C-alpha positions as CSV (number, residue, x, y, z in Angstrom):
1,M,5.6,-1.0,22.8
2,P,9.1,-2.4,23.4
3,D,11.9,0.1,24.0
4,E,13.2,-0.4,20.4
5,R,11.9,-1.0,17.1
6,Y,14.0,-2.0,14.2
7,I,13.9,-0.4,10.7
8,A,15.5,-1.8,7.4
9,I,15.7,0.5,4.5
10,A,15.8,-0.5,0.9
11,D,16.6,2.3,-1.6
12,D,19.0,2.3,-4.5
13,H,20.1,6.0,-4.0
14,A,22.9,5.6,-1.3
15,L,23.0,9.2,0.0
16,F,19.4,9.2,0.4
17,R,19.2,5.9,2.5
18,K,22.2,6.9,4.4
19,G,21.0,10.2,5.3
20,L,17.4,8.5,6.1
21,A,19.2,6.1,8.5
22,V,20.9,9.3,10.4
23,L,17.5,10.6,10.8
24,I,15.5,7.4,12.0
25,N,18.2,6.7,14.3
26,L,17.3,10.3,16.1
27,F,13.6,8.9,16.6
28,P,13.1,7.7,20.0
29,N,12.6,3.8,20.2
30,Y,13.8,3.3,16.6
31,K,17.0,2.1,15.2
32,V,18.2,1.2,11.9
33,L,18.8,-2.4,11.4
34,F,20.5,-2.3,8.2
35,D,20.2,-0.6,4.8
36,A,20.2,-2.1,1.3
37,S,20.2,-1.1,-2.3
38,N,17.6,-3.0,-3.8
39,G,15.2,-6.0,-3.1
40,K,17.9,-8.7,-3.5
41,D,20.3,-6.9,-1.1
42,L,17.6,-6.6,1.4
43,I,16.9,-10.3,1.3
44,A,20.5,-11.0,1.7
45,H,20.7,-8.9,4.7
46,I,17.7,-10.4,6.5
47,N,18.6,-12.5,9.4
48,P,15.7,-14.7,10.7
49,K,17.2,-14.4,14.2
50,Q,16.6,-10.8,14.3
51,L,14.2,-9.5,11.7
52,P,13.2,-5.8,11.1
53,D,9.9,-4.6,12.5
54,I,9.5,-2.3,9.7
55,V,11.0,-2.4,6.0
56,L,11.0,1.2,4.4
57,L,10.9,0.1,0.6
58,D,11.5,2.1,-2.4
59,I,9.4,1.3,-5.5
60,N,11.9,1.9,-8.3
61,M,15.2,-0.2,-7.8
62,P,17.2,-2.2,-10.0
63,E,17.4,-6.0,-10.0
64,M,14.4,-6.4,-7.8
65,D,11.8,-3.5,-7.3
66,G,9.4,-2.5,-4.3
67,Y,6.5,-4.7,-5.8
68,A,8.5,-7.8,-6.0
69,T,10.4,-7.4,-2.7
70,A,7.1,-6.6,-1.1
71,E,5.6,-9.7,-2.3
72,W,8.5,-11.7,-1.2
73,L,8.2,-10.1,2.1
74,K,4.4,-10.9,2.6
75,N,5.0,-14.5,1.7
76,N,8.1,-15.1,3.6
77,Y,8.1,-12.8,6.7
78,P,4.5,-11.7,6.9
79,E,5.2,-10.4,10.3
80,I,7.3,-7.7,9.0
81,K,5.4,-4.2,8.3
82,I,6.2,-2.9,4.9
83,L,5.9,1.0,4.4
84,A,6.4,2.2,0.8
85,L,8.6,5.1,0.4
86,S,8.6,6.6,-2.9
87,T,8.3,9.9,-5.1
88,M,5.4,8.1,-6.9
89,D,2.0,9.3,-6.2
90,A,-0.1,7.8,-9.0
91,E,-3.0,5.8,-8.1
92,T,-1.8,2.8,-9.9
93,A,1.5,2.6,-7.8
94,I,-0.3,3.0,-4.4
95,I,-2.7,0.2,-5.4
96,K,-0.1,-2.2,-6.5
97,M,1.9,-1.5,-3.5
98,I,-1.1,-2.4,-1.3
99,R,-2.0,-5.4,-3.2
100,S,1.6,-6.4,-2.8
101,G,1.6,-6.1,0.9
102,A,2.5,-2.6,2.0
103,K,0.8,-1.4,5.2
104,G,1.3,2.4,4.2
105,Y,2.5,5.0,1.6
106,V,4.9,7.7,2.4
107,L,6.3,10.2,0.0
108,K,10.0,10.9,-0.1
109,D,9.2,14.7,0.4
110,A,7.3,14.2,3.6
111,E,8.3,15.7,6.8
112,P,10.2,13.9,9.3
113,A,7.3,14.0,11.6
114,E,5.1,12.2,9.1
115,L,7.8,9.4,8.9
116,K,7.9,9.1,12.7
117,L,4.0,9.1,12.7
118,A,4.0,6.3,10.0
119,F,6.1,4.2,12.2
120,D,4.0,4.7,15.4
121,E,0.7,4.0,13.6
122,V,1.8,1.2,11.5
123,M,3.2,-0.7,14.9
124,S,0.0,0.3,16.9
125,R,-2.7,0.1,14.5
126,G,-1.1,-2.0,11.5
127,Y,-1.4,0.4,8.8
128,F,-0.6,4.1,8.0
129,Y,-2.5,6.2,5.4
130,N,-2.0,9.7,4.9
131,E,-3.8,12.2,2.4
132,L,-3.0,9.6,-0.3
133,I,-5.3,7.2,1.2
134,T,-7.2,8.8,3.8
135,R,-8.6,7.6,7.1
136,K,-11.9,8.6,5.9
137,V,-11.7,6.1,2.7
138,M,-10.3,3.4,5.0
139,N,-13.2,3.9,7.6
140,N,-15.7,3.6,4.7
141,V,-14.1,0.6,3.5
142,N,-14.2,-1.0,6.9
143,Q,-17.8,0.0,7.6
144,L,-18.8,-1.5,4.3
145,T,-16.9,-4.8,5.0
146,Q,-18.6,-5.3,8.6
147,Q,-21.2,-8.3,8.4
148,K,-24.2,-6.1,8.9
149,N,-23.4,-4.1,5.5
150,T,-21.8,-6.7,3.3
151,T,-24.6,-8.5,2.2
152,G,-26.8,-5.5,1.5
153,T,-24.0,-3.8,-0.4
154,F,-23.2,-6.7,-2.5
155,A,-26.8,-7.1,-3.5
156,N,-26.8,-3.8,-4.9
157,L,-23.9,-4.3,-7.3
158,S,-24.3,-5.9,-10.7
159,E,-21.9,-8.3,-12.1
160,R,-20.5,-5.7,-14.4
161,E,-20.0,-3.5,-11.6
162,L,-18.1,-6.4,-9.9
163,E,-16.0,-7.0,-12.8
164,F,-15.2,-3.4,-13.0
165,L,-14.1,-3.2,-9.5
166,K,-11.6,-6.2,-10.1
167,Y,-10.1,-4.1,-12.9
168,V,-9.5,-1.3,-10.8
169,C,-7.4,-3.1,-8.7
170,T,-4.6,-3.6,-11.9
171,E,-2.3,-1.0,-13.3
172,M,-4.7,-0.8,-16.4
173,T,-5.8,2.5,-17.5
174,Y,-9.7,3.5,-17.8
175,K,-9.1,3.1,-21.8
176,E,-7.6,-0.4,-21.3
177,I,-10.3,-1.5,-19.0
178,A,-12.9,-0.2,-21.3
179,D,-11.3,-2.2,-24.1
180,K,-11.4,-5.2,-21.8
181,M,-14.9,-5.1,-21.2
182,Y,-15.8,-4.2,-24.6
183,L,-17.3,-0.5,-23.4
184,S,-16.5,2.9,-24.2
185,V,-14.3,4.8,-21.9
186,R,-17.1,7.1,-20.9
187,T,-19.3,4.2,-19.9
188,V,-16.3,2.8,-17.8
189,E,-16.0,6.3,-16.1
190,G,-19.6,6.0,-15.6
191,Y,-19.2,2.7,-13.6
192,R,-16.5,4.5,-11.6
193,D,-18.6,7.5,-10.8
194,N,-21.8,5.3,-9.9
195,L,-19.7,3.2,-7.6
196,C,-18.1,5.9,-5.9
197,E,-21.6,7.4,-5.2
198,K,-23.1,4.0,-4.3
199,L,-20.2,3.1,-1.8
200,D,-19.7,6.6,-0.3
201,L,-16.2,6.7,-1.8
202,K,-14.2,9.2,-3.6
203,T,-11.3,8.0,-5.7
204,R,-10.0,4.7,-7.6
205,V,-7.8,3.9,-4.4
206,G,-10.9,3.8,-2.5
207,L,-12.7,1.5,-4.9
208,A,-9.6,-0.6,-4.9
209,M,-9.6,-1.0,-1.0
210,Y,-13.3,-1.7,-1.3
211,A,-12.5,-4.7,-3.5
212,I,-9.5,-5.9,-1.8
213,K,-11.1,-5.9,1.6
214,N,-14.3,-7.8,0.3
215,N,-11.9,-10.4,-1.3
216,L,-13.1,-9.6,-4.8
217,V,-9.3,-9.7,-5.7
218,R,-6.7,-12.2,-4.8
219,L,-3.7,-10.7,-3.1
């Protein structure tokens, strides 16, 4: 790992991001390159000659939110690692940020040590998933997507189950998914429970990660 890694922060709360910058500058081998008040401000600050290694990205921001900013970064500078930093712990927010390009998700009330760990792991492993998206879920997803397992796994999934998996990766509620599939909510929840058991997963996030890893949805 090089001596210094550069961090950019995008958050619309000035006191929070300025305080966060002070904290990060205390971490060995990390330095804040710049901070921005929203996605548009972040883009305006980016210098192709000196890109940040990691962008810490809030979700709820005016003008250009975290989802749109992550998509832009993914499309224009895929080498930049994106870490979502938010107060939102809803499954739909996590799934949408992952689909938008985030490599990890950290809550704003996390301890400084967890943020430092997130930096270290996203640089060394390419991702960071804490209790929100556990390593166990990721390991299960990775095992399921290995070539020796994929064919057998897909063979056991029905067309309706595959359709449900695609909807799981959206912001739709289970009621909205049920309406879309012309099913009852109870039936849709049955699909969820059966798929979790069949794929050895535990949460909607796990199901979404499985669908993404297996290219069932377009990122």
